[in-house]
N, C-alpha and C positions, 0 to 999 in steps of 0.2 A: 503495501497499500502505499500512496504519496503521501505527502503533506505538505498543499501546494496554498499561494498566494498570487495573484493571477493582475495585480496592477501596484505597480512599486515604480520608483524614482532613485536618477543617481544626479550625478555632477553634471551630466551632460543634460540634465533638464534647467530651466534657470533658474528652480523654487527650491531646490536644492542640493547639499553640501556633499553629499555621501559618497565616499569614493566606492568604487569598484571592491579593491580589499574590503574596507571598514563592511562594505553587502554582505560579501561572502562568511567574512567570520561572522554576522552577527543569525542571517542565518546558518551557519549551521550550529551555533548556541542554543536555539530554542528551535529546531530540529526541523525546520523548512528543507525539503527534497524535492522540490517542484519548484519552479520560480517563474513567473512574465516580468519580463522588466522593463517597462512601460513607457520611456523617457519623453518629454515633452517634444514632439515634431522632429524624432531624432534616435537610429538605432545602436548609433557609434557604442552606448554604455550597456547595452543589452550585447551587442557582439564582443564587447568585452569580459562582462560578465562569463558568458560562455564559454571563450577559451580559457578561462580560469578557472570557474569553478566544481568543485565535487559532483555538486547535484545537476539536476539535469533543470534546464535554463528553454525557456521561449522568448522568442525572438518578438517582440511588441513595440506598436508606437500609440501614442495618445496623440491624436495629430487633431488640428486646428482648423474644420474646415468652413467653411461659410456658412452653413448653419448651424456653428457648434461641433465640440470636441465627440470625438465616439477613435476607437482602440481598437488599432488589428491588432491580430495573435496570429505567429507562425508567418512571420514575413520574411522574405527572402534581401527585400531591398528598402531602402525607405522613402514613403510616400511623403511628398514636400504641401505643406499646410497650403490652406489659403484660396483649395479649389470647392466647388460648389460639394456638397454633403451629397448627392449620389454620384457625383465623380468617383470621390473617396471611397465610401463602398464599391464603389466599383474593381477600383484600382486595387481593394485590402480580399476581393473574393479571387481576381485574375493571377491573385501572388499564389488561390491557395491557402486566403487566409481566413478566416474568422474575424467575420465584428461582432467587435464588442459593445456594451452599451455602456457607460461607466457615470453612475452616480447621477439617474434621471430625475431623483425627486429632489435632488438639490435646488432649493429654490432662490439662495445670493452666489451664484454661479455669472462674472459676465461671458464665459461663453455656452454658457446652460445651453442644450437642445428644444427646441419647442416643438409642446403634444405635438401638433399641426404637423410638423416634420419628422418625426418621427412617426404618428401615422401614414402619412403618406409612403415611405419607404419601409415599413415592420418589415415585410416582407422578407427582405436583403437581412434585419438582426437575424445571429446565433442567438446569444448569451446575454443578458441582464444583466447587472450586477446590486441586489437586489440589496446587498447590505455592505456600507463604504465607510470604515470607521472612522476617517473625518472629517465626515459630512456632522456636522455640529447643530443645524436646525432645520428639523424636518417634523414633519408631523403626519401620521396614518391616512389619513384625508388624501395626502401628495401621491400616495402611494395608487391610488384605486383606479387612472388609467392604467400605470405599470402592470398594475396585478392582473388586467382586462386583457392589455394584448398580450400579456409574456402566455395565460390563455390561450387566447384567441391562434396566435401564432407557433405555438410552443417553440416559445426561446427558454433556454435553458438558462434557469438561477446559478446565480455566484457571488461571493464575498469575498474583499478585496480589503488587503490595510491601506492601500494610496499611498503607501511608507513615502514621507520625503527625509525621513531621520532614518539613526540604525533604535532608536526608541520605541519604534512605530512597527518594525516586521513580528509579526505574531500576535498581532492585535486580530489578525483575520487568520485560523488557519479552516484549511479544506483537505479533511480527505479521502480519498478515490483510490479508483485501482490505475494499474500500471497501463500507460499507452504509449503509442507510436505515434500514430497518425492525425489528421487534425479530430477525421470524424471516428477515429476510434475518444479520442478527448470528451467530444460532446455525451457520447453515452458513458463514461467512466462517472465524468460534471453529475448526469443527467441522474446519476445514485450516489451522489457523494454525501457525506454530513457534514457538518459546519460548524465550526467554533470560533465566536466573533464578539466583541468589545467596542467600545467606544474608546478612542484616542481622547488623555484627557486635554481639557480644555489646556492647561500650560504647555503642551506641543506646539499650541497654533499661534500664541502667543510670544512664546519667545524666540521660538525662527520664525521672525521675523524676516525683513529684505537685509535691514541693516547687521543682526546676526548672521545670516548667511555669508555676508558680503566680507563679514570680520574672520567667520571661520574656512574662507577659499584665501583669503591673504593671507592666513597663518599656518594651514596648513600643508603635509606636506606634498611633494610632485609625483602624491600615489595615485596611476590613476582611478 
């Protein structure tokens, strides 16, 4: 069995200072054996983690499309940001990847997808992140439309830490069977068990832009 997290960031994201080595050490410590690295508009961090990690790594990217954020999993090439939402989804699919909808019920993100956009292209979505450890403010009613579309389109449900710091890895753990292909991944995830807790508020307060810049300036050249 694998212990997995499907949404995480390294210092190759503008809002994270976590180095590749720090990420790997932390994942080993908390028992993560499968990790999707999903930096903002970049796959370089994911490739470096894959080359060094002693565990399974999924190459992902959290892409800022014209319609909002979406994650591609099992990517082979970087997808550039700023494309129309539907074109972004098709580019994920063209690589044999899976379309993963992150934090759909978060109402405070600037890059939040509209309900109308998600409804229009729901048939191209494979996975929905029903639990995001970093989402601080959400109401049960915010999930009504997510649950409706999940049932209608048979999306597979996931949970993730959305870790931007080493302290956040382990906040969402998915226990699932081994897999080799994206299709096998979907089957395994559909049968998975989820352990989930919210990241504490101090994480978001502490990791403001000034602190991240200070960490970047004073950390080593470790990738």
